SEFIZA-3560 file (N, C-alpha, C; in Angstrom, 3 decimals):
REM SEFIZA-3560
<numar><xx>-17.841</xx><yy>10.126</yy><zz>6.993</zz><atom>N</atom></numar>
<numar><xx>-16.901</xx><yy>10.522</yy><zz>5.958</zz><atom>CA</atom></numar>
<numar><xx>-15.607</xx><yy>10.971</yy><zz>6.613</zz><atom>C</atom></numar>
<numar><xx>-14.478</xx><yy>10.665</yy><zz>6.007</zz><atom>N</atom></numar>
<numar><xx>-13.174</xx><yy>11.033</yy><zz>6.530</zz><atom>CA</atom></numar>
<numar><xx>-12.936</xx><yy>12.515</yy><zz>6.269</zz><atom>C</atom></numar>
<numar><xx>-12.524</xx><yy>13.251</yy><zz>7.284</zz><atom>N</atom></numar>
<numar><xx>-12.258</xx><yy>14.686</yy><zz>7.120</zz><atom>CA</atom></numar>
<numar><xx>-11.018</xx><yy>14.889</yy><zz>6.270</zz><atom>C</atom></numar>
<numar><xx>-11.077</xx><yy>15.865</yy><zz>5.373</zz><atom>N</atom></numar>
<numar><xx>-9.932</xx><yy>16.149</yy><zz>4.518</zz><atom>CA</atom></numar>
<numar><xx>-9.141</xx><yy>17.294</yy><zz>5.146</zz><atom>C</atom></numar>
<numar><xx>-7.825</xx><yy>17.140</yy><zz>5.161</zz><atom>N</atom></numar>
<numar><xx>-6.972</xx><yy>18.188</yy><zz>5.717</zz><atom>CA</atom></numar>
<numar><xx>-6.023</xx><yy>18.673</yy><zz>4.630</zz><atom>C</atom></numar>
<numar><xx>-5.630</xx><yy>19.902</yy><zz>4.760</zz><atom>N</atom></numar>
<numar><xx>-4.681</xx><yy>20.478</yy><zz>3.829</zz><atom>CA</atom></numar>
<numar><xx>-3.314</xx><yy>19.892</yy><zz>4.090</zz><atom>C</atom></numar>
<numar><xx>-2.623</xx><yy>19.433</yy><zz>3.029</zz><atom>N</atom></numar>
<numar><xx>-1.318</xx><yy>18.843</yy><zz>3.185</zz><atom>CA</atom></numar>
<numar><xx>-0.300</xx><yy>19.930</yy><zz>3.504</zz><atom>C</atom></numar>
<numar><xx>0.599</xx><yy>19.633</yy><zz>4.442</zz><atom>N</atom></numar>
<numar><xx>1.674</xx><yy>20.561</yy><zz>4.802</zz><atom>CA</atom></numar>
<numar><xx>2.989</xx><yy>19.908</yy><zz>4.426</zz><atom>C</atom></numar>
<numar><xx>3.988</xx><yy>20.697</yy><zz>3.997</zz><atom>N</atom></numar>
<numar><xx>5.312</xx><yy>20.114</yy><zz>3.746</zz><atom>CA</atom></numar>
<numar><xx>5.781</xx><yy>19.383</yy><zz>4.990</zz><atom>C</atom></numar>
<numar><xx>6.331</xx><yy>18.194</yy><zz>4.805</zz><atom>N</atom></numar>
<numar><xx>6.827</xx><yy>17.410</yy><zz>5.925</zz><atom>CA</atom></numar>
<numar><xx>5.749</xx><yy>16.543</yy><zz>6.572</zz><atom>C</atom></numar>
<numar><xx>4.516</xx><yy>16.577</yy><zz>6.039</zz><atom>N</atom></numar>
<numar><xx>3.434</xx><yy>15.807</yy><zz>6.626</zz><atom>CA</atom></numar>
<numar><xx>3.441</xx><yy>14.337</yy><zz>6.203</zz><atom>C</atom></numar>
<numar><xx>4.224</xx><yy>14.004</yy><zz>5.187</zz><atom>N</atom></numar>
<numar><xx>4.276</xx><yy>12.619</yy><zz>4.712</zz><atom>CA</atom></numar>
<numar><xx>5.082</xx><yy>11.732</yy><zz>5.634</zz><atom>C</atom></numar>
<numar><xx>4.969</xx><yy>10.430</yy><zz>5.461</zz><atom>N</atom></numar>
<numar><xx>5.687</xx><yy>9.487</yy><zz>6.312</zz><atom>CA</atom></numar>
<numar><xx>7.051</xx><yy>9.101</yy><zz>5.736</zz><atom>C</atom></numar>
<numar><xx>7.407</xx><yy>9.610</yy><zz>4.575</zz><atom>N</atom></numar>
<numar><xx>8.630</xx><yy>9.201</yy><zz>3.913</zz><atom>CA</atom></numar>
<numar><xx>9.813</xx><yy>10.114</yy><zz>4.210</zz><atom>C</atom></numar>
<numar><xx>9.713</xx><yy>10.971</yy><zz>5.188</zz><atom>N</atom></numar>
<numar><xx>10.848</xx><yy>11.782</yy><zz>5.579</zz><atom>CA</atom></numar>
<numar><xx>10.536</xx><yy>13.264</yy><zz>5.484</zz><atom>C</atom></numar>
<numar><xx>11.468</xx><yy>14.057</yy><zz>5.989</zz><atom>N</atom></numar>
<numar><xx>11.286</xx><yy>15.511</yy><zz>5.982</zz><atom>CA</atom></numar>
<numar><xx>11.117</xx><yy>16.069</yy><zz>4.586</zz><atom>C</atom></numar>
<numar><xx>10.207</xx><yy>17.014</yy><zz>4.450</zz><atom>N</atom></numar>
<numar><xx>10.022</xx><yy>17.689</yy><zz>3.177</zz><atom>CA</atom></numar>
<numar><xx>9.162</xx><yy>16.937</yy><zz>2.188</zz><atom>C</atom></numar>
<numar><xx>8.673</xx><yy>15.734</yy><zz>2.528</zz><atom>N</atom></numar>
<numar><xx>7.812</xx><yy>15.001</yy><zz>1.611</zz><atom>CA</atom></numar>
<numar><xx>6.371</xx><yy>15.180</yy><zz>2.053</zz><atom>C</atom></numar>
<numar><xx>5.493</xx><yy>15.302</yy><zz>1.087</zz><atom>N</atom></numar>
<numar><xx>4.104</xx><yy>15.476</yy><zz>1.456</zz><atom>CA</atom></numar>
<numar><xx>3.166</xx><yy>14.531</yy><zz>0.736</zz><atom>C</atom></numar>
<numar><xx>3.642</xx><yy>13.861</yy><zz>-0.315</zz><atom>N</atom></numar>
<numar><xx>2.733</xx><yy>13.030</yy><zz>-1.078</zz><atom>CA</atom></numar>
<numar><xx>3.158</xx><yy>11.575</yy><zz>-1.181</zz><atom>C</atom></numar>
<numar><xx>4.249</xx><yy>11.187</yy><zz>-0.568</zz><atom>N</atom></numar>
<numar><xx>4.723</xx><yy>9.816</yy><zz>-0.660</zz><atom>CA</atom></numar>
<numar><xx>3.790</xx><yy>8.862</yy><zz>0.061</zz><atom>C</atom></numar>
<numar><xx>3.678</xx><yy>9.002</yy><zz>1.348</zz><atom>N</atom></numar>
<numar><xx>2.856</xx><yy>8.129</yy><zz>2.181</zz><atom>CA</atom></numar>
<numar><xx>2.078</xx><yy>8.995</yy><zz>3.143</zz><atom>C</atom></numar>
<numar><xx>0.876</xx><yy>8.575</yy><zz>3.441</zz><atom>N</atom></numar>
<numar><xx>0.086</xx><yy>9.284</yy><zz>4.424</zz><atom>CA</atom></numar>
<numar><xx>-0.907</xx><yy>8.351</yy><zz>5.084</zz><atom>C</atom></numar>
<numar><xx>-1.350</xx><yy>8.699</yy><zz>6.263</zz><atom>N</atom></numar>
<numar><xx>-2.358</xx><yy>7.902</yy><zz>6.965</zz><atom>CA</atom></numar>
<numar><xx>-3.691</xx><yy>8.214</yy><zz>6.308</zz><atom>C</atom></numar>
<numar><xx>-4.326</xx><yy>7.193</yy><zz>5.756</zz><atom>N</atom></numar>
<numar><xx>-5.623</xx><yy>7.346</yy><zz>5.078</zz><atom>CA</atom></numar>
<numar><xx>-6.791</xx><yy>7.100</yy><zz>6.022</zz><atom>C</atom></numar>
<numar><xx>-6.606</xx><yy>6.167</yy><zz>6.959</zz><atom>N</atom></numar>
<numar><xx>-7.704</xx><yy>5.810</yy><zz>7.883</zz><atom>CA</atom></numar>
<numar><xx>-7.124</xx><yy>4.986</yy><zz>9.003</zz><atom>C</atom></numar>
<numar><xx>-7.852</xx><yy>4.912</yy><zz>10.082</zz><atom>N</atom></numar>
<numar><xx>-7.531</xx><yy>4.025</yy><zz>11.191</zz><atom>CA</atom></numar>
<numar><xx>-8.618</xx><yy>2.950</yy><zz>11.191</zz><atom>C</atom></numar>
<numar><xx>-8.216</xx><yy>1.686</yy><zz>11.182</zz><atom>N</atom></numar>
<numar><xx>-9.182</xx><yy>0.581</yy><zz>11.180</zz><atom>CA</atom></numar>
<numar><xx>-8.924</xx><yy>-0.294</yy><zz>12.393</zz><atom>C</atom></numar>
<numar><xx>-9.951</xx><yy>-0.994</yy><zz>12.816</zz><atom>N</atom></numar>
<numar><xx>-9.853</xx><yy>-1.908</yy><zz>13.970</zz><atom>CA</atom></numar>
<numar><xx>-9.945</xx><yy>-3.338</yy><zz>13.466</zz><atom>C</atom></numar>
<numar><xx>-9.280</xx><yy>-4.240</yy><zz>14.152</zz><atom>N</atom></numar>
<numar><xx>-9.341</xx><yy>-5.672</yy><zz>13.834</zz><atom>CA</atom></numar>
<numar><xx>-10.323</xx><yy>-6.291</yy><zz>14.834</zz><atom>C</atom></numar>
<numar><xx>-11.295</xx><yy>-7.058</yy><zz>14.312</zz><atom>N</atom></numar>
<numar><xx>-12.268</xx><yy>-7.675</yy><zz>15.205</zz><atom>CA</atom></numar>
<numar><xx>-11.746</xx><yy>-9.001</yy><zz>15.753</zz><atom>C</atom></numar>
<numar><xx>-12.556</xx><yy>-9.648</yy><zz>16.554</zz><atom>N</atom></numar>
<numar><xx>-12.118</xx><yy>-10.895</yy><zz>17.214</zz><atom>CA</atom></numar>
<numar><xx>-11.836</xx><yy>-12.031</yy><zz>16.222</zz><atom>C</atom></numar>
<numar><xx>-12.347</xx><yy>-11.914</yy><zz>15.013</zz><atom>N</atom></numar>
<numar><xx>-12.068</xx><yy>-12.943</yy><zz>13.982</zz><atom>CA</atom></numar>
<numar><xx>-10.890</xx><yy>-12.542</yy><zz>13.105</zz><atom>C</atom></numar>
<numar><xx>-10.227</xx><yy>-11.440</yy><zz>13.425</zz><atom>N</atom></numar>
<numar><xx>-9.060</xx><yy>-11.010</yy><zz>12.637</zz><atom>CA</atom></numar>
<numar><xx>-9.440</xx><yy>-10.224</yy><zz>11.400</zz><atom>C</atom></numar>
<numar><xx>-10.668</xx><yy>-9.797</yy><zz>11.285</zz><atom>N</atom></numar>
<numar><xx>-11.121</xx><yy>-9.087</yy><zz>10.087</zz><atom>CA</atom></numar>
<numar><xx>-11.125</xx><yy>-7.586</yy><zz>10.329</zz><atom>C</atom></numar>
<numar><xx>-10.945</xx><yy>-6.841</yy><zz>9.242</zz><atom>N</atom></numar>
<numar><xx>-11.037</xx><yy>-5.400</yy><zz>9.286</zz><atom>CA</atom></numar>
<numar><xx>-11.752</xx><yy>-4.896</yy><zz>8.044</zz><atom>C</atom></numar>
<numar><xx>-12.249</xx><yy>-3.685</yy><zz>8.124</zz><atom>N</atom></numar>
<numar><xx>-12.987</xx><yy>-3.099</yy><zz>7.006</zz><atom>CA</atom></numar>
<numar><xx>-12.225</xx><yy>-1.880</yy><zz>6.501</zz><atom>C</atom></numar>
<numar><xx>-11.990</xx><yy>-1.833</yy><zz>5.180</zz><atom>N</atom></numar>
<numar><xx>-11.417</xx><yy>-0.625</yy><zz>4.582</zz><atom>CA</atom></numar>
<numar><xx>-12.551</xx><yy>0.354</yy><zz>4.375</zz><atom>C</atom></numar>
<numar><xx>-12.444</xx><yy>1.559</yy><zz>4.875</zz><atom>N</atom></numar>
<numar><xx>-13.531</xx><yy>2.522</yy><zz>4.699</zz><atom>CA</atom></numar>
<numar><xx>-13.834</xx><yy>2.781</yy><zz>3.237</zz><atom>C</atom></numar>
<numar><xx>-15.095</xx><yy>3.080</yy><zz>2.940</zz><atom>N</atom></numar>
<numar><xx>-15.549</xx><yy>3.307</yy><zz>1.591</zz><atom>CA</atom></numar>
<numar><xx>-14.705</xx><yy>4.371</yy><zz>0.879</zz><atom>C</atom></numar>
<numar><xx>-14.363</xx><yy>5.460</yy><zz>1.571</zz><atom>N</atom></numar>
<numar><xx>-13.577</xx><yy>6.515</yy><zz>0.942</zz><atom>CA</atom></numar>
<numar><xx>-12.205</xx><yy>6.016</yy><zz>0.482</zz><atom>C</atom></numar>
<numar><xx>-11.597</xx><yy>5.130</yy><zz>1.263</zz><atom>N</atom></numar>
<numar><xx>-10.289</xx><yy>4.580</yy><zz>0.924</zz><atom>CA</atom></numar>
<numar><xx>-10.428</xx><yy>3.649</yy><zz>-0.279</zz><atom>C</atom></numar>
<numar><xx>-11.480</xx><yy>2.791</yy><zz>-0.253</zz><atom>N</atom></numar>
<numar><xx>-11.685</xx><yy>1.888</yy><zz>-1.396</zz><atom>CA</atom></numar>
<numar><xx>-11.933</xx><yy>2.663</yy><zz>-2.686</zz><atom>C</atom></numar>
<numar><xx>-12.719</xx><yy>3.717</yy><zz>-2.618</zz><atom>N</atom></numar>
<numar><xx>-12.996</xx><yy>4.522</yy><zz>-3.798</zz><atom>CA</atom></numar>
<numar><xx>-11.727</xx><yy>5.216</yy><zz>-4.309</zz><atom>C</atom></numar>
<numar><xx>-10.948</xx><yy>5.790</yy><zz>-3.397</zz><atom>N</atom></numar>
<numar><xx>-9.728</xx><yy>6.493</yy><zz>-3.781</zz><atom>CA</atom></numar>
<numar><xx>-8.756</xx><yy>5.533</yy><zz>-4.440</zz><atom>C</atom></numar>
<numar><xx>-8.661</xx><yy>4.294</yy><zz>-3.955</zz><atom>N</atom></numar>
<numar><xx>-7.741</xx><yy>3.296</yy><zz>-4.501</zz><atom>CA</atom></numar>
<numar><xx>-8.367</xx><yy>2.454</yy><zz>-5.607</zz><atom>C</atom></numar>
<numar><xx>-9.606</xx><yy>2.756</yy><zz>-5.969</zz><atom>N</atom></numar>
<numar><xx>-10.338</xx><yy>2.008</yy><zz>-6.987</zz><atom>CA</atom></numar>
<numar><xx>-10.397</xx><yy>0.519</yy><zz>-6.687</zz><atom>C</atom></numar>
<numar><xx>-10.651</xx><yy>0.192</yy><zz>-5.425</zz><atom>N</atom></numar>
<numar><xx>-10.785</xx><yy>-1.193</yy><zz>-4.989</zz><atom>CA</atom></numar>
<numar><xx>-12.251</xx><yy>-1.571</yy><zz>-5.049</zz><atom>C</atom></numar>
<numar><xx>-12.539</xx><yy>-2.624</yy><zz>-5.802</zz><atom>N</atom></numar>
<numar><xx>-13.929</xx><yy>-3.062</yy><zz>-5.996</zz><atom>CA</atom></numar>
<numar><xx>-14.098</xx><yy>-4.469</yy><zz>-5.457</zz><atom>C</atom></numar>
<numar><xx>-15.339</xx><yy>-4.871</yy><zz>-5.240</zz><atom>N</atom></numar>
<numar><xx>-15.655</xx><yy>-6.199</yy><zz>-4.780</zz><atom>CA</atom></numar>
<numar><xx>-15.034</xx><yy>-7.223</yy><zz>-5.727</zz><atom>C</atom></numar>
<numar><xx>-14.378</xx><yy>-8.213</yy><zz>-5.171</zz><atom>N</atom></numar>
<numar><xx>-13.736</xx><yy>-9.250</yy><zz>-5.979</zz><atom>CA</atom></numar>
<numar><xx>-12.276</xx><yy>-8.983</yy><zz>-6.296</zz><atom>C</atom></numar>
<numar><xx>-11.807</xx><yy>-7.752</yy><zz>-6.094</zz><atom>N</atom></numar>
<numar><xx>-10.381</xx><yy>-7.455</yy><zz>-6.324</zz><atom>CA</atom></numar>
<numar><xx>-9.551</xx><yy>-8.250</yy><zz>-5.330</zz><atom>C</atom></numar>
<numar><xx>-8.378</xx><yy>-8.658</yy><zz>-5.765</zz><atom>N</atom></numar>
<numar><xx>-7.458</xx><yy>-9.364</yy><zz>-4.872</zz><atom>CA</atom></numar>
<numar><xx>-6.333</xx><yy>-8.398</yy><zz>-4.506</zz><atom>C</atom></numar>
<numar><xx>-5.974</xx><yy>-8.397</yy><zz>-3.213</zz><atom>N</atom></numar>
<numar><xx>-4.907</xx><yy>-7.535</yy><zz>-2.714</zz><atom>CA</atom></numar>
<numar><xx>-3.784</xx><yy>-8.369</yy><zz>-2.159</zz><atom>C</atom></numar>
<numar><xx>-2.555</xx><yy>-7.971</yy><zz>-2.484</zz><atom>N</atom></numar>
<numar><xx>-1.373</xx><yy>-8.594</yy><zz>-1.900</zz><atom>CA</atom></numar>
<numar><xx>-1.006</xx><yy>-7.793</yy><zz>-0.659</zz><atom>C</atom></numar>
<numar><xx>-0.703</xx><yy>-8.493</yy><zz>0.426</zz><atom>N</atom></numar>
<numar><xx>-0.257</xx><yy>-7.844</yy><zz>1.649</zz><atom>CA</atom></numar>
<numar><xx>1.257</xx><yy>-8.003</yy><zz>1.699</zz><atom>C</atom></numar>
<numar><xx>1.950</xx><yy>-6.877</yy><zz>1.730</zz><atom>N</atom></numar>
<numar><xx>3.412</xx><yy>-6.852</yy><zz>1.714</zz><atom>CA</atom></numar>
<numar><xx>3.883</xx><yy>-6.348</yy><zz>3.069</zz><atom>C</atom></numar>
<numar><xx>4.811</xx><yy>-7.085</yy><zz>3.703</zz><atom>N</atom></numar>
<numar><xx>5.300</xx><yy>-6.665</yy><zz>5.022</zz><atom>CA</atom></numar>
<numar><xx>6.720</xx><yy>-6.152</yy><zz>4.943</zz><atom>C</atom></numar>
<numar><xx>7.048</xx><yy>-5.240</yy><zz>5.817</zz><atom>N</atom></numar>
<numar><xx>8.408</xx><yy>-4.741</yy><zz>5.978</zz><atom>CA</atom></numar>
<numar><xx>8.854</xx><yy>-5.112</yy><zz>7.377</zz><atom>C</atom></numar>
<numar><xx>10.065</xx><yy>-5.605</yy><zz>7.477</zz><atom>N</atom></numar>
<numar><xx>10.589</xx><yy>-6.061</yy><zz>8.770</zz><atom>CA</atom></numar>
<numar><xx>11.776</xx><yy>-5.225</yy><zz>9.194</zz><atom>C</atom></numar>
<numar><xx>11.846</xx><yy>-4.974</yy><zz>10.501</zz><atom>N</atom></numar>
<numar><xx>12.962</xx><yy>-4.245</yy><zz>11.070</zz><atom>CA</atom></numar>
<numar><xx>13.273</xx><yy>-4.866</yy><zz>12.429</zz><atom>C</atom></numar>
<numar><xx>14.503</xx><yy>-5.225</yy><zz>12.629</zz><atom>N</atom></numar>
<numar><xx>14.862</xx><yy>-5.823</yy><zz>13.917</zz><atom>CA</atom></numar>
<numar><xx>14.154</xx><yy>-7.131</yy><zz>14.205</zz><atom>C</atom></numar>
<numar><xx>13.848</xx><yy>-7.894</yy><zz>13.172</zz><atom>N</atom></numar>
<numar><xx>13.195</xx><yy>-9.195</yy><zz>13.342</zz><atom>CA</atom></numar>
<numar><xx>11.696</xx><yy>-9.125</yy><zz>13.585</zz><atom>C</atom></numar>
<numar><xx>11.101</xx><yy>-7.928</yy><zz>13.517</zz><atom>N</atom></numar>
<numar><xx>9.669</xx><yy>-7.775</yy><zz>13.732</zz><atom>CA</atom></numar>
<numar><xx>9.051</xx><yy>-7.055</yy><zz>12.539</zz><atom>C</atom></numar>
<numar><xx>7.819</xx><yy>-7.397</yy><zz>12.243</zz><atom>N</atom></numar>
<numar><xx>7.097</xx><yy>-6.698</yy><zz>11.176</zz><atom>CA</atom></numar>
<numar><xx>6.765</xx><yy>-5.316</yy><zz>11.689</zz><atom>C</atom></numar>
<numar><xx>7.204</xx><yy>-4.297</yy><zz>10.930</zz><atom>N</atom></numar>
<numar><xx>6.967</xx><yy>-2.924</yy><zz>11.378</zz><atom>CA</atom></numar>
<numar><xx>5.862</xx><yy>-2.240</yy><zz>10.582</zz><atom>C</atom></numar>
<numar><xx>5.588</xx><yy>-2.705</yy><zz>9.377</zz><atom>N</atom></numar>
<numar><xx>4.491</xx><yy>-2.116</yy><zz>8.615</zz><atom>CA</atom></numar>
<numar><xx>3.972</xx><yy>-3.096</yy><zz>7.575</zz><atom>C</atom></numar>
<numar><xx>2.741</xx><yy>-2.900</yy><zz>7.188</zz><atom>N</atom></numar>
<numar><xx>2.073</xx><yy>-3.693</yy><zz>6.169</zz><atom>CA</atom></numar>
<numar><xx>1.560</xx><yy>-2.772</yy><zz>5.096</zz><atom>C</atom></numar>
<numar><xx>1.658</xx><yy>-3.187</yy><zz>3.847</zz><atom>N</atom></numar>
<numar><xx>1.125</xx><yy>-2.441</yy><zz>2.734</zz><atom>CA</atom></numar>
<numar><xx>0.264</xx><yy>-3.377</yy><zz>1.900</zz><atom>C</atom></numar>
<numar><xx>-0.730</xx><yy>-2.823</yy><zz>1.247</zz><atom>N</atom></numar>
<numar><xx>-1.577</xx><yy>-3.604</yy><zz>0.367</zz><atom>CA</atom></numar>
<numar><xx>-1.529</xx><yy>-3.009</yy><zz>-1.028</zz><atom>C</atom></numar>
<numar><xx>-1.547</xx><yy>-3.882</yy><zz>-2.043</zz><atom>N</atom></numar>
<numar><xx>-1.648</xx><yy>-3.421</yy><zz>-3.416</zz><atom>CA</atom></numar>
<numar><xx>-2.412</xx><yy>-4.456</yy><zz>-4.223</zz><atom>C</atom></numar>
<numar><xx>-3.080</xx><yy>-3.985</yy><zz>-5.259</zz><atom>N</atom></numar>
<numar><xx>-3.815</xx><yy>-4.903</yy><zz>-6.109</zz><atom>CA</atom></numar>
<numar><xx>-2.841</xx><yy>-5.880</yy><zz>-6.741</zz><atom>C</atom></numar>
<numar><xx>-3.240</xx><yy>-7.138</yy><zz>-6.818</zz><atom>N</atom></numar>
<numar><xx>-2.339</xx><yy>-8.153</yy><zz>-7.371</zz><atom>CA</atom></numar>
<numar><xx>-2.013</xx><yy>-7.882</yy><zz>-8.836</zz><atom>C</atom></numar>
<numar><xx>-2.951</xx><yy>-7.284</yy><zz>-9.582</zz><atom>N</atom></numar>
<numar><xx>-2.676</xx><yy>-6.928</yy><zz>-10.984</zz><atom>CA</atom></numar>
<numar><xx>-1.502</xx><yy>-5.944</yy><zz>-11.071</zz><atom>C</atom></numar>
<numar><xx>-1.496</xx><yy>-4.956</yy><zz>-10.178</zz><atom>N</atom></numar>
<numar><xx>-0.411</xx><yy>-3.979</yy><zz>-10.166</zz><atom>CA</atom></numar>
<numar><xx>0.893</xx><yy>-4.604</yy><zz>-9.717</zz><atom>C</atom></numar>
<numar><xx>0.824</xx><yy>-5.517</yy><zz>-8.755</zz><atom>N</atom></numar>
<numar><xx>2.018</xx><yy>-6.211</yy><zz>-8.271</zz><atom>CA</atom></numar>
<numar><xx>2.628</xx><yy>-7.031</yy><zz>-9.408</zz><atom>C</atom></numar>
<numar><xx>1.790</xx><yy>-7.740</yy><zz>-10.153</zz><atom>N</atom></numar>
<numar><xx>2.277</xx><yy>-8.544</yy><zz>-11.287</zz><atom>CA</atom></numar>
<numar><xx>2.974</xx><yy>-7.647</yy><zz>-12.316</zz><atom>C</atom></numar>
<numar><xx>2.396</xx><yy>-6.488</yy><zz>-12.580</zz><atom>N</atom></numar>
<numar><xx>3.013</xx><yy>-5.550</yy><zz>-13.520</zz><atom>CA</atom></numar>
<numar><xx>4.346</xx><yy>-5.071</yy><zz>-13.045</zz><atom>C</atom></numar>
<numar><xx>4.461</xx><yy>-4.778</yy><zz>-11.725</zz><atom>N</atom></numar>
<numar><xx>5.728</xx><yy>-4.328</yy><zz>-11.162</zz><atom>CA</atom></numar>
<numar><xx>6.780</xx><yy>-5.404</yy><zz>-11.257</zz><atom>C</atom></numar>
<numar><xx>6.393</xx><yy>-6.638</yy><zz>-10.981</zz><atom>N</atom></numar>
<numar><xx>7.339</xx><yy>-7.758</yy><zz>-11.054</zz><atom>CA</atom></numar>
<numar><xx>7.842</xx><yy>-7.933</yy><zz>-12.483</zz><atom>C</atom></numar>
<numar><xx>6.929</xx><yy>-7.855</yy><zz>-13.461</zz><atom>N</atom></numar>
<numar><xx>7.348</xx><yy>-7.981</yy><zz>-14.863</zz><atom>CA</atom></numar>
<numar><xx>8.296</xx><yy>-6.875</yy><zz>-15.255</zz><atom>C</atom></numar>
<numar><xx>8.010</xx><yy>-5.647</yy><zz>-14.811</zz><atom>N</atom></numar>
<numar><xx>8.861</xx><yy>-4.516</yy><zz>-15.144</zz><atom>CA</atom></numar>
<numar><xx>10.258</xx><yy>-4.684</yy><zz>-14.554</zz><atom>C</atom></numar>
<numar><xx>10.329</xx><yy>-5.166</yy><zz>-13.310</zz><atom>N</atom></numar>
<numar><xx>11.632</xx><yy>-5.341</yy><zz>-12.651</zz><atom>CA</atom></numar>
<numar><xx>12.360</xx><yy>-6.561</yy><zz>-13.158</zz><atom>C</atom></numar>
<numar><xx>11.632</xx><yy>-7.642</yy><zz>-13.367</zz><atom>N</atom></numar>
<numar><xx>12.289</xx><yy>-8.918</yy><zz>-13.715</zz><atom>CA</atom></numar>
<numar><xx>12.540</xx><yy>-9.051</yy><zz>-15.210</zz><atom>C</atom></numar>
<numar><xx>11.804</xx><yy>-8.332</yy><zz>-16.049</zz><atom>N</atom></numar>
<numar><xx>11.968</xx><yy>-8.433</yy><zz>-17.489</zz><atom>CA</atom></numar>
<numar><xx>13.400</xx><yy>-8.263</yy><zz>-17.946</zz><atom>C</atom></numar>
<numar><xx>14.055</xx><yy>-7.142</yy><zz>-17.596</zz><atom>N</atom></numar>
<numar><xx>15.444</xx><yy>-6.936</yy><zz>-18.019</zz><atom>CA</atom></numar>
<numar><xx>16.401</xx><yy>-8.002</yy><zz>-17.477</zz><atom>C</atom></numar>
<numar><xx>16.134</xx><yy>-8.442</yy><zz>-16.255</zz><atom>N</atom></numar>
<numar><xx>17.025</xx><yy>-9.466</yy><zz>-15.634</zz><atom>CA</atom></numar>
<numar><xx>16.888</xx><yy>-10.770</yy><zz>-16.374</zz><atom>C</atom></numar>
<numar><xx>15.665</xx><yy>-11.205</yy><zz>-16.665</zz><atom>N</atom></numar>
<numar><xx>15.473</xx><yy>-12.474</yy><zz>-17.377</zz><atom>CA</atom></numar>
<numar><xx>16.036</xx><yy>-12.397</yy><zz>-18.793</zz><atom>C</atom></numar>
<numar><xx>15.907</xx><yy>-11.260</yy><zz>-19.456</zz><atom>N</atom></numar>
<numar><xx>16.485</xx><yy>-11.102</yy><zz>-20.785</zz><atom>CA</atom></numar>
<numar><xx>17.983</xx><yy>-11.269</yy><zz>-20.752</zz><atom>C</atom></numar>
<numar><xx>18.608</xx><yy>-10.696</yy><zz>-19.704</zz><atom>N</atom></numar>
<numar><xx>20.063</xx><yy>-10.806</yy><zz>-19.567</zz><atom>CA</atom></numar>
<numar><xx>20.476</xx><yy>-12.242</yy><zz>-19.299</zz><atom>C</atom></numar>
<numar><xx>19.728</xx><yy>-12.926</yy><zz>-18.461</zz><atom>N</atom></numar>
<numar><xx>20.062</xx><yy>-14.321</yy><zz>-18.100</zz><atom>CA</atom></numar>
<numar><xx>19.844</xx><yy>-15.248</yy><zz>-19.289</zz><atom>C</atom></numar>
<numar><xx>18.680</xx><yy>-15.146</yy><zz>-19.932</zz><atom>N</atom></numar>
<numar><xx>18.316</xx><yy>-16.095</yy><zz>-20.971</zz><atom>CA</atom></numar>
<numar><xx>18.618</xx><yy>-15.602</yy><zz>-22.376</zz><atom>C</atom></numar>
<numar><xx>19.088</xx><yy>-14.366</yy><zz>-22.498</zz><atom>N</atom></numar>
<numar><xx>19.487</xx><yy>-13.807</yy><zz>-23.784</zz><atom>CA</atom></numar>
<numar><xx>18.331</xx><yy>-13.628</yy><zz>-24.663</zz><atom>C</atom></numar>
//
């Protein structure tokens, strides 16, 4: 089981004074086939179940990938609709 620690101001990864934006949930290893396992505690916290599809989103800095994020494809589709809806309405009237 992953040990729980008390959050401290400034402990988040999103800058000074943030504590709930981003945090390290687990450390995982990649095996020789390129596979990794998300720990059960992380899957439960994120409500990830067998058969769920995850989108892997990369951020690049200086021509190199600096971080990877995963989100459920259902949530990604909802975000795209929310962002693109007003734009498409403006374009197509």
